[in-house]
Residue, then its C-alpha position, 0 to 999 in steps of 0.5 A: x413816038x406814035x404808031x402808025x396803022x398797018x395797011x395789011x394786017x400781019x400774021x396773027x401771033x400765035x394763031x390768035x385770030x379771035x381773043x377773049x376780047x375778039x381781037x387778032x394778036x399781032x407782033x408789034x416789032x415787024x420783021x424790018x424792026x427786028x433787024x434794027x432791034x438786033x442792031x440796037x442791042x449790038x451797038x448800045x450793049x442792051x438786052x434783046x427784049x428791050x432793044x425789041x421794045x425800042x424798035x417796035x416803037x419806031x426808035x432807031x439806031x441813032x436815036x436809042x441814047x436820046x430815047x433812053x435818056x431824054x433830057x429836058x434841056x435838050x428837048x425844051x423849045x424857045x417858048x416864043x415859038x408859040x403864038x402870042x407867048x412873048x405878049x403874054x409874058x410881057x403882060x404878066x411881068x407887068x402885073x408881077x413887078x406892079x404886084x397886081x392881083x392875078x385871077x386864075x381861072x382853071x378847069x375842073x380836071x386834073x390838067x386844070x388843077x395842075x395848071x392852076x397850081x403851077x401858075x399860083x405857086x410861081x406867083x406866090x414865090x414872086x410875092x404876087x397876090x392871086x385868086x383861083x376860080x375853079x368853076x363848079x361842074x353843075x352849076x357853072x359848067x366848063x370854061x369862064x362864065x360872066x358871073x364868075x369873071x365879074x366876081x373876081x373883079x369885085x374881089x379886086x383882080x387886076x388881070x385875068x389868066x385862063x388855064x386849060x380853058x378859054x380858047x372858045x369863050x368869046x362872050x366871057x372874055x369880051x365881059x372881062x375886057x369890058x369891066x377893065x380886066x386884061x385876059x391872057x389864055x393859056x390853053x390846048x384844047x382845039x380852037x375854032x376860027x374865031x378866037x376871043x379878043x384878049x391880050x394873048x391867047x397861047x395854044x398850040x392848037x390854035x390854027x395859026x400856031x406853027x410851034x408843032x407843040x400840039x401834043x402838050x396838055x395845058x400844064x405843059x403850055x403853062x410851064x413853057x409860059x413860066x419859063x418865058x415869063x422868068x426869063x422876061x422878069x430876069x431881063x427886067x431885073x426883077x430877080x436882082x436881089x431875090x431868089x428865082x422861083x425853082x421851076x424844075x421843082x414843079x415838074x411833078x405837076x406837069x407830069x402828073x397832068x401830062x398822064x392824067x389828060x392822056x396826052x401822047x407821051x412823045x418828045x417833050x412830054x416824055x422828058x416832063x413825065x420822066x423828070x417830074x417822076x424823079x421829083x414826085x418821088x422826093x415827096x417834097x410837095x406835101x399835098x402830093x405826099x399826102x395823097x399817095x399815102x391816102x391811095x396806099x402807095x408807099x413806094x416810089x410812084x410809077x406812071x401808071x400810078x398817076x393815071x390810076x391812082x392819083x388822078x382819079x382822087x384829084x378828079x373826084x373833087x371836080x366831079x361830085x365835089x368841091x371843084x377847088x379841092x385839087x388845086x388846094x391840095x397841090x398848093x398847100x404847104x401845111x401837112x395837116x391841111x394836106x392830110x385832111x384834103x387828101x382824106x376828103x378826096x379819097x372818100x369822094x373818090x370812093x363815092x364816085x366809083x359807087x355811082x359809076x358802077x350803076x351808071x356804067x351798067x346802065x350805059x352798057x345795057x343802053x349800048x347793047x341794045x343800040x348795037x343790036x339794032x345797028x351792029x356797025x354803028x360807028x359811035x355809041x351814044x348813051x343818055x339818062x336823067x339819073x346820071x351824075x354829070x360828074x361821071x359821064x366822062x367816065x361812063x364814056x370811057x367804060x363804053x368806048x373800052x367795052x365796045x372798042x369804038x368812040x362814045x358819048x355819054x349824056x346826062x339829061x338836065x331839067x332845063x332841056x339840055x343834055x350835058x355829055x362827054x366823049x372818049x374816043x379810039x386811036x385814029x378817030x379825032x373826036x374833038x373835030x367832030x364836037x367843034x363841027x356840031x357847034x358850027x353846024x348849030x347842033x351843039x350849044x357849045x363844046x370843044x375838046x381834043x382828039x381823044x376826048x371831048x365835052x359837049x352841051x346840046x339841047x335834049x331834043x337835038x339828041x337824035x340829030x347830034x347822033x346822026x351827025x356824029x355817025x356821019x362824020x365818024x363812019x369812015x374813020x371809025x371803019x379804018x380804025x376797026x380794021x386795024x383794031x389788033x392787039x400788039x404783042x412785044x414778045x412771049x414770056x414764061x412765069x419762070x422767066x418773068x423776073x425783076x430785072x426784066x421789068x427794070x430793064x424795060x423801065x429804061x424805055x419808059x414812061x409808057x402811056x398814050x402814044x408810047x404803049x406799055x410793053x405787052x408779053x404773052x404767057x403761052x399755054x400757061x395753066x390757070x390755077x386760080x381765078x377769083x374776083x377781088x375787091x369792090x371794083x370787079x377785078x379778077x385775080x389769077x395764078x398761072x403756072x408754066x410748063x416748069x412748074x413756076x407760078x406768076x400771079x395776075x390781075x384783070x382789072x374791072x374784068x369780073x362779068x365781063x368777056x375777059x373775066x369770063x374767059x378767065x374763070x371758065x379756064x380754071x384748070x386748063x391752059x391759056x394764052x394770057x397777055x398783059x404788061x408787067x409790074x413789080x410787087x414790093x410788098x413786105x420788103x420783097x419783089x415779085x413780078x406780077x402781070x396786069x391781064x389785058x387779054x386772053x385766048x385759048x391755044x389752037 
């Protein structure tokens, strides 16, 4: 369930009007929702804190049971509600029955890797030959290209399926048709008014699609497609005497893509992630098991692990290495190969982190200078010829977090173009801005969705692009900044933060985009330790409550930043500290830690 922006800012929580990060703290649960929380607790026999978390996210009394136990069978739509789905399933069913060679063209991010692996795994189970092509970010760029399509045809492909791309690929897909390749598109990015001429284009965000499933990532779309394909093959008798593929066993890939692509964790997406995590915990997929080991995660993976540990390692191949490593890892059934691939992705991720640190520092310096000149600039745009194209999305994400406004980062190429990536803030649609820039002739190509977008422009047009983005984003960013408060669910003490509370809160998960993780404030706790740890600039702290109880915490990437400085400067004094809870199970024990998100001096 999404949070709607309030028309009037609520009363500051604990009187905090300007925190370490410059935000006003407010209570997430309104007075009206507080009454609903009480009714939820009484009706369903839930702990007060869990009931309050549910009510604060818009869950009503009668919705509680379904929300706490999202079942795929209850939330799964008929796949045919998606435009072109029936035609897409029918055409690929022909390929399966005729054992045609299927070319899968994916994207180089986690969603693309998972989507390609989902489809390939299904075809493999049906005994159908396939090829996978993941484009090189630098030499090929995003989406289908003519040379790659011709190469796939030369390798014997009979049909082309694009996943997590293709919606805007008019020329490349026209070439596919010209050389005798039927093309299917399975995508979720915002669609232009003119679509490529293909056999079928399944995308819940195409303008004539009325499915209401625009919140799905590409892997979610591919999963629905496989359900439709399976139904079609069953009706045609393909599985008479054959074992059907285990679609439910592939939900681990759907969950990973859903979290990593930062799509809203609402409705069907919640069920995908909840059940996909259960599949992942069985560690049946040897590639994911190897990657979890490489990331040092011995216990059961949680939702945030997918976004912070697993996803970045798969992305590392597409950012600075071999873009196909991720899909190969997810598909391999050989434990030794899985270990080798996971180790390589882990190495590339460490290399990516080192590149990112320097680039982010340069971008922040550029942004500071720009905002000194124009403090109310609604969008931050940075650029450098020195930045690796694979990290511009991360640079944009970090500058967006640092300055709390949409951000674009561009790498300046030798051919006179600039390749960029943008990240947005809640309530500001970046994908439509990029599509508008393409339609206006300011961008060579581009696309994306609400919170993230990619764009290529002529470097000479960079200032014109900034002016265009500024004009388009000025009003929505102003509204977003008026409501840029920090929502808090409840207060807690060091002594009261016990594993049982975290276990109770887990029932309201998974948490992520559109479904914020519960935030607790530890009011007036004394900071007895604050030190920098690790190579990522994290700050680890210890907080002491009034009864002498101690809780540990960590502020990720906070060293040298306003939050890290606030923590370091408060050593020995009392502070309001806000964050989310996690359970550290190191050494067989269990203790709660706080992932620190903000802090404020008591009034």
